[in-house]
Structures are given as C-alpha cells and as structure tokens.
N, C-alpha and C positions, 0 to 999 in steps of 0.2 A: 908751467903747470905739471904736477905729478899725476900719474895714473896708477890705479890699483885694481886688482880683480875683486869684483863684488862677491864675497863669499866663495861658494863653489859653482856659481852660475857661469863662469867663464867670461862674463861681461866686464869690460874695462871702463871704469868711471874715474872722473877727476877727483882729486883729493879735496876740492871745494865744490859744493853743490849749491845751486841756486834755489833757495826756498821762496815760495810764492805766497806765503801767508799774508804779506803786506799788500798784495795786489788787490785793489778795490777799496771798499769802505774802511776796512781795518787800518790800512796804512795811508788812506786818503790818496791812493795812487790811481791815476787815470789810465785808460787803455794805451794812450800814446807813451806815457811814462813806463808802463809795464813792458811794452814792446821794446823800448829803448834799453831797458835793463836786460831783457833777454838777448837782444842784439849784442850788447857789450859783453855779456857773460860768455856767449858762444864764441865771440871773436877772441876772447882771452883764453879760450881752451876749456871752459866749463862745459861738460856734456851731460850733466845730470840735473834735471829740474824736478823739484818735489813740491807737491801741493796736497790738498785734501778737499773732500766734498764739502766739509763744514766751514771752510774758510770763506767768510762772507756769504754763507748759505748758497754756495755754488758759484759765486761771482769770480773767485780766484781761478777756478777751473776754466770758466768761460774766457777769461782774459788770457790765460796761458794758451788755450786753444787758438785764439786769434793771433797771438804773438808767434806761435810756432808754425802757423799755416804755411805749407809749401816746403817745409824742411823737417818734417816729422822724423825722417830716417837719420837725421844728423845728431839726434840726442836720445838719451835714456830718460823715459818719462815715468815718473812715480806719482801715485796719489794714494789716498787713504779713505777708509770708510769705517763706520761704527758709532761715531758720535751722533747725537740727535740732529735730525734734518727736518723736524716738524713737530707738531704737537701730538701726532698719533704715536702711541706707545710702541708701535712696531716699526716706526721709521728710525730705527737705531739698532745698535747691537751687531752681533755677528751670526745671526741665524741664517740658514739657507734662504729663507723667504726674503729677508732684507738684503743680503749680499747680492742676490740675483738682480733685484731692482736697483740697488745702489750702483753696481758696476755699469749697467746700461745707462743710468743717468749720467755717470761720469764720462762714459764714452761719448755720449751726445754732447755734453757741455764742452768737452775737450776737442770734439770734432775729429776723432781718430777711430780706427777700427780695432786697436788693441792697446793695452797698458803694459809697459815693461815690468813694472814692480807695483803690485797692489798690496797695500798694507792694512792690517787691522789696527785701527787708531788707538784703541785701548782694549785691555782684556775685558771680556764680557762674562761676568760670573753666572749669568742666567743661561748660557749656552754651552753645551759640551764641546770639548776640543774635537771630538769625532764629527759632530755636526758641522762645525766651522771648516775644518780641514777637508771634509768631504765636498762641501760646496766649492771651496777654493780650488780643489783638485779638478773638479768637473769644469769650472770656469777656465782653468788652464788648458784642459783637453779640448775645450770648445774654441780655443784660440783667442779668447777675449783678454786674457792676461798671460804674460810670459812666465813670471815668477811671483811669489807672494811672500810677505813678511809680516812681522809684528811691530808694534810701536809702543814703547813705554810699558812693556810687560815686566812684572817682577821676575827675578831670576828663576824662582821655583816654577813659575808658569811657563817660562821658556823651556825648561827641562821637561815639564809635564807634556807640553805640546809635541816635543820631539819624540817622547815615548809613545804618545797616542798615534802619531804618524806611522811609527814602526809597527805598533801593535795591530793597527787596522789597515796596513798596506796603503797609506795615503801619501800624497805629496806633503812635504814639510816646509816650515817656514825657512826661507833662505837668508833672511836678514832680520835685524832688530834695529829700531830707531829710538834710542834713549836720549835723555837730556844729559849733557856732560860739559863741564867747563872747569877752569882752575878753581872756581869757588864752589862747585858742586861735583865732588869727586867720589861720591858714594858708590857709583856703579863699578869702580875699580875693585871693590870687595867681592862682588858677586856676578853682576850682569856681564862684564867684560870677560872674566875667566870662563863663564859658561858659553859665551859667544865663541871664544877661541876653541873650546872643547868640541863644539858642534860645527865648527867651520862656517859660522854665520858672517855675512857682511854686516858691518855696523855703520850706520849713518847717524851721526850725533847732531842733535838740535840744541839751540841756544848756547853755542860755544862762547858767545860774548856775554852770557849770563844776563839776558834781557837788557843789555846796555851797560851793565856795571863795568864791563871790560872794554868798552868802546873808547874810553878816554874822555867821555862827556861827563862822568860823575867823579868829582874830586872834592877833597876836603875844602871847606870854606868857600865853596862855589855853589850857586843855585843849581838845582837839578831841573833840567828842562827837556828831558827825553820825551818822546811821544808816549811811551808806555807809562811814564810817571803820571800822566794826566788821567788815565783810566785805571791804573793799578797803584794808587798812592801808597798803600800799605807796604808794598815791596820796596819803596824808596824812602820810607820814613826813617831818617837817621837817628831818631831817638830810641829806636828799639835795639835790644842787644845784638840780634842777628845782623841787622843792617850796619850797626857800628862796627861789628867784626868785619863785615864785607868792606866797608870804607877803609878801615885800617889796612886790610890786605891789599886793596887796590893801590893805596899810597906806596906800600912797600914793593908791590909788583911794578909800579911805574918806575921806581928807582932801578930795579933789575933790568927792565926794558931799556932805559936810558943808558945804563952802563954797557949794554950789549949792542947799542946803536940800533935799537928796534923801536917801533911804535908799540903801544900797549896792545893794539889789535894784532900786530904781527906776533907778539908774545903769546897772546891768547889762542890764536888759530894754530900757531906752530905747536903749542902745547897739545891742543886737542887732537891734532893729526900725528903726533909723535907716538902715541900708544900703539903697540903692534896689533891690537885688536880692532882699531878704528880704520875704516875704509875712507870715509869722507866726513867733512864737517859741513853742515848746512848753514849757509849764511842767508840772512833775510833783509837785504837792503831795501830802503824806501826810495832812495834817490841814487843818481849816478855817482855823486860824490861818495855816498856810503859804499857803493859797490867798488869803486876804485880804491878806497881805503882798505877794503877787505882783500881785493885782488893783490895788493902789495905783499900779502902773506902767502901767495900761491906757491912760492918756492922756498919758503922759510923752513929751515931745518935747525932746530935748537941744539946747541952743543950740550954735553953732559953737565958742565958747570952751571949753565943757565937752568937746566931742568932740576939740578940739585938745589939751586936757590929758590925755585918755585916750591919744591917739596918742603923747604924750611919755613915757608910762609903759610902754606896750606898743606897739611900732611896728606899723604896718599890715603884714599878711601874715606876722606872726611867731607861732609856737606856742611858748609857754613850756615845754610838756611835749610835745615832738615825738614822744617814744617812745609816747605814748598815742593817737596818731592811728589812726583806724580805716579810712582809705582809702589806706593806703600801698601802692604797687604791689608785687606779690608779689616781683619781682626784687630789691627792696631788703631783703627779709626772708630770702630763700633764696639763698645764694651760688651754688648750682648753676644758677640761672636767669640769672645774669649772667656765666657762664664757658663759653666755647666748648668743646665736647667734642672730644677728639682723634680 
C-alpha cells in the first residue's frame, strides 16, 4: 500500500480509501459483512474510511461505528453532511444551525468523540461561505472535528471558499472529494489544478465509474451490476454516451491485457497517478470486490500505458457530461443565465 500526505494536514493516508456507501440497505450489506470488509481493508493497509450521514439515512455511519469499535485510533475517519436528512427544510445544507446538529448526530452514530475529516457533501447556494466556514472552524476548535473539506464543489466555488477563509480569518477547506475516473476526466481541466494551487488533499470517488471499469460491463454481455438495477439509464447502451463508454471500455480492456493488468488495476492505477490525487475511494459490497480492488494497491502505471489511456479518452474529457455533479447552477437553470427585464 502507498501512503500520501492529505493536503497540508500532515496526516498520512493510504492511496486507496474504503468508502462505506454500500454499507446497509444501499448495498444490501449486513453488519457482519461490513465489519469483515473493514477488517480486511485495515489488514491490507488501508487507513482511511469515508462515509456520509445520508448513506442509508445514517445506517452506514452506524455500521462503520460498530465495525471500528475498539480501534478508533488505528484509522482516519471521514464523513460528510449537507444532503437532505429528513423532510424538514432545515435538515440539510451547510448552515451553522444544521451543521451543529449534523455533526453531533454523526458522532453519536459513529460512536466516536471526534471526526478526522468532516466534509460538506455539496455546495449549498443558500448559505454564505462565511457562515459555513465559521461554523466548521468553531467545530474544529471545539475538538469535534480535526479538519474539514468540500465534496464535489465546482472549481470556482473552491476558489471562492479559499478567498472567504482568508478574508474572514477562518479555517479553510483542507480537502476536496470529486468524482474522477478514466471515463470522467473533466476535473483535470479545473478542479485538480485548483486543488494543487491551494494544496488541497483530493479524495476521488467513483474511480471505477459506477462499475463501468470493474470488468463486469463488456460488449455483447448482459449488464448485471447492482447499480444497473436502480440506475438503468446510466447503463442503457442504446444512448450515445453509453455507447461511447462501452467502446472506451473495450479498448481499455485491451490496454490492460497488454500490460498484464486487470481493468480494475488500470482504472485505480490511473486515478492515483495524477499528482493532485491523494487517494481513490473504493466502495466494495463483498470481500471478493475488495480483494479485486486491493490488487491495485501498489499499481504504478508506466508512461506508455498512461499515453494509451489518453489516446482512448482525452485529458479533461467527460464521456457522460450529463452525469457531472459539480455543474454550475446557471448551466442547469435557464432563468439564472437570462437577464430579467
């Protein structure tokens, strides 16, 4: 396992992180299975576990808490808040009011007295950066969180938050958690350069592109991944974007085979090769999935393999741009880009 410094925090984390989104109902994972995944991940050298309050409406945090009981100091624990946690309109977002409640709820579910990395799950356009950063700074001073970061923020919002922290003498985001894979390389154009500029640690999610790069999705074969059952549109190979992805996967599989690698090793080796990336978050549902991912723990792709990847999916290109999660609101809502009379 490789280890890297998480931004400017001084904390050393593994180049692969265990994501717990599949713990519980989402991944149909029992507590026994979740604990076995944590056991195996820690034994393999993974020391960073990432979850969120909204995964299973708190179920993932509870399962992580039980799985790490008695060995809290052996790992770096990360969670997130801001996504809806109930019908109440104030049980979401990044206001001081909600973050104070959300962090206490996460601490209770996790069964710990502090969180190593507390992340704002999405940018909240209704709350000022000063309000959010002030609340996070106070939670840090209170000892409830050690560091804080953002997740899936557009590049310009990352810059704005860094400016606000300096302007108002507040703590700043130490990390960013964006989506990144061979098939979704858009953040290479903006988010990753910004992260490097500000010395942010970067924890990338979906490095296997929701299963497209797991080896389970191939031409002329039925698609039977767990996500295809509840996200069918993302795997409908009659659409242009998905046909492009399938074509890329077939060509990538040839590159992997020529380099004596699995497709998973190629995908994870690619994600952790970028100098701005600290760790790639893997989200296994089973021990078999975990071990397939762990085979990439020490994968370092040579230049010729990375060149071959670039020839298939060009740097900075998203093959499914409509699935981006950090699109500026004005690109989605016509009213925001049209001057009112």
